[in-house]
N, C-alpha and C positions, 0 to 999 in steps of 0.2 A: 504495499500499498505507500503509495505517494502523500509523504505529507511534508508542509513545510519546515526549511529551517527554524532552529528556536532563537538564531540571532537577527531572523528577519522580523520578528516582532516586539512592536514599541507602546511603548505608553505614552498618550498626549494627555494635556491637563486641558479642559475645558472649561464653558463656563460655570460657577461652582451655583450653587442650592441660592434661592437668595436670603435665604435664612439656615443655619449651623443644622442640624438635626443627627438625630440616631431612630434606629426601628419605624422609620416610614416605607412604604410600600409602594413597588411600581406596577405602572402595567403598560403595555406595548399594544398599538392600534394604530394603522395607517400611516407605521413609518415612523409616530411619533410616541417618547415616552413620557406617562404622567407617575408624577410624587404626589401621594396621597396623606397625609400626616406626618405621623414623629412624634420623637419626645424632643421639647426642647431643653437648655443647656440645666434649668431648672428641673428636669424630671417630669414636666408637667405636658401634655398631651397640649397637639398643636390641630387647629383645625383648617391651616396651606393645603393647597394645592394647585399646583404647576403645571406643565406642558415644555416636554424641551424639543425640540427640534434640532436632528444631527444636523439637516442643511445648514440652518442660518449661525447653527453654535448660540442657542439664545433662551433662557428660559422666560416663560410668561404665566402671569397667574391670572388662577379661573376662581370662580366663584368657591367660596370657602368651602368645606365640608359643614354641613348642618350641624355636626356635633363633632367637636374635636375630640381626638382618640389617636392612636398608636398601635401598632404592629394589627391591622386588621388584615382579615383575607379578601384579595383584592382579584376580579378578573373582569376580561375586556369582552364582551361579545359584539364584533360589529363596530355600531357606530355608540355603545352603549359600557358605562364601565358600572360594574355592581362592587360596592363595599358592604362587608359584612362583617359584624363583631368588631371586634378589637378590647381596648383596657378607653376607659372614657377616664373624668376629669377627678373623679375621686378614685382612681387606679381598681378599679371594680374593672371586669367584666361586661360588656355590652351585647344586649340583643337587637340593637338597630340595625336594620338594613338599607342602604340608601342605594339609587342608580343620577349616574348621571349620560345625561343626553349631551353626547357630543354637538350636533348641530343645534339644538335648541339654546346650550350654555348651561341648562337648568338642572338642579338635583331631583329627585320627587322620592319620598319615602315609600317604601315597600314593606309587602309583610315582614314582621320583626320572626326572628327565631324565635321558637317554643323557652328556649333557655337561654339566659344570655352565656357570650363563649369568647376566649380570645385563643390564640395561638391551631388556630383550626387551621388544615391544609386542604388546597381547593381546586381543581379542575372544572373544566368548561368542555361540553361536546353538546353541539345542534341545538342550542339555546338552550339548556338544562346546566347547570351549574351543582357540584355536587363536593359538599365538605364534609372531611373525615375529622372523628376526634373534636379536641380544642378542654381548654379548664374554664369549669363554672365557677360562679361566686362564692361556691366555700370550697374552691380548691381544689377540689376532684377531677382529675382527669375524666375526659366523655370517650363511650364507644360510639355516639353519636355517629349515623353514615345517612347525611338528608341531600333530598335533590330542591334542588329551585328550577319551579317552569316559570323562565321569562315573561312569556304570552301569557300565563294565567294567572300569574303571581300569589302562586301558593307552595311550600313546603311538605315535602312528605318524606317520612322515614322510614328508610330499608333496613334491614338486619344489622342489627348492632354489628360492628369491628371486633372481633376477638378483643384482641387489647386492646383496654382504654387507654386514652396517652391526648398530649398536646405536643405539636410543635413538631410531627411527625414533618416527611417529605412527600407529597405524592407525583407520580407520574403517569399520565392517559398516555396506553399506548392500544391503538384501533379500538377495543369496546372494555379494555379494561382498565382500570385503575390499581398501580403499586403502588403501595403506605410502605413506606419503612422508616424505624426510627422513631424517634420523638421521645418523651418523659413521660415518667409519672413524678409529682411532687416534685424534687428535686435531682432524682435519678433517671439513667437514660436506660431505654429499653429498646433490646435488639432484635424486635418484632420486624416480622416481614410478612404481610399481607394484601391479598390481591381481591380485587372487588369488580367483579363480571355484571357490567352494567344489563347486560342481556338476560342472565337468570337471576340475576339482584342478588347473586348469595357471596360467598368470602370462602377464598381458598388461602388455605397455612404456606408458606413458600419457606424453605428452610433460613433459620433468623441467622441475623449479621452476624459472623464470625465473633467480632472484636466489639463488647461494648464499650462505648465513650458517648460522651456528650460533646456537643459543639462540633461534630465533626461535619465534614459535607459530604452528598448526595448530587451527582451527576452522571445522567443517564447517556450514553454516548449509542450508535445504530445497534449494535447487538450486547453491548453491556452494562451495567451498571457499577458507577465505583465509589467506593465509602472509605473517605479522607480524612486523614489526620482527625485531631480529635483531644479529648480529655478523658484519662481513664480514671476515672472515678476509684478512690482506695476505698479499702475497709476500714473499719475499726481503729486501728492502728497505724496504718499505710496514707502516706499524703495524694492528694493527684496528679496526675502524670501525663506531660502533654507526651504524645506521641505521633511518631512518623507513620502508622501503619496504615495499608493501606487492601481494603478487603475488597475481592472482583466480580461479581457474579455475571455466570455467562446463561445470556435470554435464552440461547438456542436449547443447551444442555438444562436449563433448570437448576443450577447449581453452583456455589461460590467457589472457584477455582483457587488449587493452591499456590498463592502467591510466592514467591521469591522475594531475600531480601533489596534484590534490586530492583524491585517493583516498588519500594515506600520511597516516601516522601525523602529528599534530600535535608530538609527542618522540618522540625517539630513542631506542630502549629495545628492552635484552633481558632472558629470564630473568624474566619479568614473569606475573603472571595475566592468563588470556583466556578469555572464552567468550562463549553466546549465550544469552541470557535479553528476552523480551518480540519475538521476531527483530531483535533489534542487536546486534550484535559489541561485544563491551568489553572493553577492554586497562586494567592497573592495575598502578602499582608499578615491580617492576624494575630493571636497571641502564642508566645512560646516559652523559653525559659530563661529570655532573657530581661532584662528591668524595663524598658518600652517597646512598644508597639513595633510591629513587625513591619517591613517594606521589602523583603523580597520576595520576588517571585519564580517558581517553574511551571515545568512542562513535560508532560507523558511521552513520548514516543511509543508508537506501539507496535511497532516494529521489533524494536533494540530493546523493548522493556526496563524502561528505566526515563528517571525524570532528569530535565536538563535547565540548567538554570538560563533565566531571561534575566531584561533589567528589571531593575526595580521600581516597584509604584513610586510614581514622583511625591506622594503624601501617606507615612507609612498609618494604616488602621486598622479598625477591627470592626467588626459588629455591622458592615458595610451594606446597604441595600444595594444585590445584584439584577444584572439584565442581561439578556446575551439576543443583540439585533443586527442580522446581515454579515456574521462572523465577527461582530464587533463585544466586545466586553465592558460591560459601563461598571465602574462602582462608584456610588451615591451614597454621601455622606459618611456617618459611622462615627468610629470615637476614635479620640488623638487627645488622651486628658482630658479635653472636654468632646462634646458634639462635635463633627466638622461639617461645613460646606461645601469640600472638596470633590469637585465631579472628575474621573479620570476614564479614560479607553485604551485597550489594551486592541490591535487590530494588526496586519501585516503592513508593513512597513508602504506599499506600494497601495494600499486602497487606503489610508488615510487622507 
């Protein structure tokens, strides 16, 4: 498989966010990137809503979200952006659901969730939205699998997810939703469960081999990568940042035995990750160093090893991340305080 050289990828600093923030959520539609909510430097949820145009390298403020919130589940359906749950001004989960109509430039309230939730994972298929898990007002993890029908404005509950959790990662592939990892209370879970939209049933897949928090999942054409993270200690053991990489083979339905050469070069957690030009990328995050990381690396699928690439211009962790047209965008995040930095990684000749 031909993949571009690591040295040909470069970072570019773009127009910063109008105000610094962390835990904002991103959606892409029509080639534009929308940033929704987030927390300011006092930890308060924001009602900010902006759109970034890659063509002009400019941010534009749009009508504020009806209620300030952070860590929302967000998905774009054509000319509409659906914003679900999140954390409100009292630092508690919300049940509010709002839709922004891009053509009208207006927000509309929609049918609320049955119970308030934050940390839901979200996917969409054919005007229907699916949310898995979440954390409720009692801070317990949910096992809910909910479907929202945009046309009828109704929520439907399906068979519950076998493992209740929040902060899981979901991928849609065909008619199946792959749900991996997440947390229960402060503890990471390694459950891997798949929901079949057509049969409305769950199947348990082999668990993620190494349990850790703040790792990142990336799906490529035939694999799912679980990268880095923080291995939580037992009663007398301190948590450890890890280089571990687990790779799930979609064709054979199992986790591959990974050689040490597949491990990250740098221990890290809570970092930027994505797939561009057929290559898995990680950047920034927290590691064993006293300060936030700026280093970046890229996996070579043929050589089965990681290669260093140029560092992020602004070291950060907890960035919002999105991939658009083989360009990886890192937006906001934390470096001592919330950051307004916006940076993009791409092949040099595509910038």
